[in-house]
PLY file of the C-alpha trace (Angstrom):
ply
format ascii 1.0
element vertex 111
property float x
property float y
property float z
element edge 110
property int vertex1
property int vertex2
end_header
16.11 100.87 95.05
16.67 102.89 91.91
13.72 103.25 89.57
14.31 103.45 85.83
11.54 105.19 83.89
11.52 104.66 80.13
9.75 106.56 77.37
9.62 106.44 73.61
9.13 103.36 71.46
6.16 102.50 69.33
5.52 101.48 65.77
7.76 102.50 62.88
8.24 101.47 59.30
11.44 99.71 58.15
14.17 102.29 57.57
12.62 104.64 60.06
13.99 106.07 63.36
12.98 106.06 67.01
14.47 107.46 70.15
14.18 105.83 73.58
14.80 107.62 76.86
15.50 106.33 80.35
15.61 108.43 83.57
17.00 106.99 86.81
15.55 108.11 90.14
19.04 108.23 91.67
20.63 111.66 91.24
22.96 111.87 94.26
25.77 110.09 92.50
26.63 108.89 89.02
25.50 105.42 88.19
28.48 103.64 86.70
26.74 101.44 84.14
23.55 102.09 82.17
22.34 100.40 79.06
19.60 99.10 76.85
18.66 95.42 76.43
15.97 93.92 74.28
14.00 90.73 74.12
12.17 89.50 71.04
9.45 86.83 71.27
11.01 83.42 71.81
14.48 84.79 72.16
16.84 85.54 75.03
17.31 89.05 76.37
20.36 90.61 74.80
22.41 93.72 75.46
22.02 96.23 72.67
24.05 99.18 73.83
25.56 100.45 77.05
27.63 103.29 78.38
29.61 103.81 81.57
29.99 107.04 83.55
33.49 107.23 82.05
32.04 107.25 78.57
32.98 103.73 77.53
30.36 102.42 75.09
29.34 99.03 73.85
27.15 98.12 70.83
26.05 94.70 69.72
27.19 93.76 66.24
23.56 93.79 65.04
23.11 97.52 65.80
26.53 98.96 65.17
26.35 101.90 62.80
22.60 102.24 63.27
22.10 102.91 66.99
23.74 105.55 69.15
23.62 105.74 72.93
23.76 109.07 74.68
24.29 109.72 78.35
23.87 112.57 80.81
25.98 111.43 83.74
24.94 114.30 86.00
21.25 113.40 85.68
21.69 109.69 85.18
19.71 109.60 81.96
20.43 107.70 78.75
18.86 107.82 75.34
19.06 105.43 72.46
18.80 106.86 68.97
17.80 104.08 66.63
18.04 104.62 62.86
17.56 102.51 59.76
15.33 100.19 61.79
14.73 96.66 60.58
12.02 94.17 61.29
14.47 92.15 63.40
14.80 95.10 65.74
11.22 94.43 66.87
11.37 93.64 70.60
10.67 94.92 74.06
13.52 97.26 75.05
14.62 97.56 78.66
16.75 100.12 80.43
19.22 98.54 82.89
21.73 99.91 85.42
23.42 96.67 86.49
20.97 96.23 89.36
17.56 97.46 88.21
15.36 97.07 85.16
12.91 99.47 83.60
9.37 98.37 82.81
10.11 97.79 79.12
9.10 99.54 75.90
7.59 97.85 72.85
9.36 98.69 69.62
7.69 97.34 66.48
9.23 97.72 63.04
6.67 96.85 60.40
5.22 98.20 57.17
0 1
1 2
2 3
3 4
4 5
5 6
6 7
7 8
8 9
9 10
10 11
11 12
12 13
13 14
14 15
15 16
16 17
17 18
18 19
19 20
20 21
21 22
22 23
23 24
24 25
25 26
26 27
27 28
28 29
29 30
30 31
31 32
32 33
33 34
34 35
35 36
36 37
37 38
38 39
39 40
40 41
41 42
42 43
43 44
44 45
45 46
46 47
47 48
48 49
49 50
50 51
51 52
52 53
53 54
54 55
55 56
56 57
57 58
58 59
59 60
60 61
61 62
62 63
63 64
64 65
65 66
66 67
67 68
68 69
69 70
70 71
71 72
72 73
73 74
74 75
75 76
76 77
77 78
78 79
79 80
80 81
81 82
82 83
83 84
84 85
85 86
86 87
87 88
88 89
89 90
90 91
91 92
92 93
93 94
94 95
95 96
96 97
97 98
98 99
99 100
100 101
101 102
102 103
103 104
104 105
105 106
106 107
107 108
108 109
109 110
């Protein structure tokens, strides 16, 4: 089973930036799909951004133009650069590879 280890997150003021990182334990072959999901209190988990090993990206409408996903296919790592953060971005963010979930990172946007 592949383990996904996340880092980053924390508390930031509105308009600020944060960067999340996720490292997969699998390095023998490229994982096709990796992405970030988030779940706010009382809401369903939603896909925020994802990227395939071929470089195809996806962004939810709510983060387009503010978030950028980066991928190192050789090392099976992804990062999420989040800018111009808003209070509605507050959630637990999870790394996902289509089969496995990370432990989750709290991101809180508040003044």
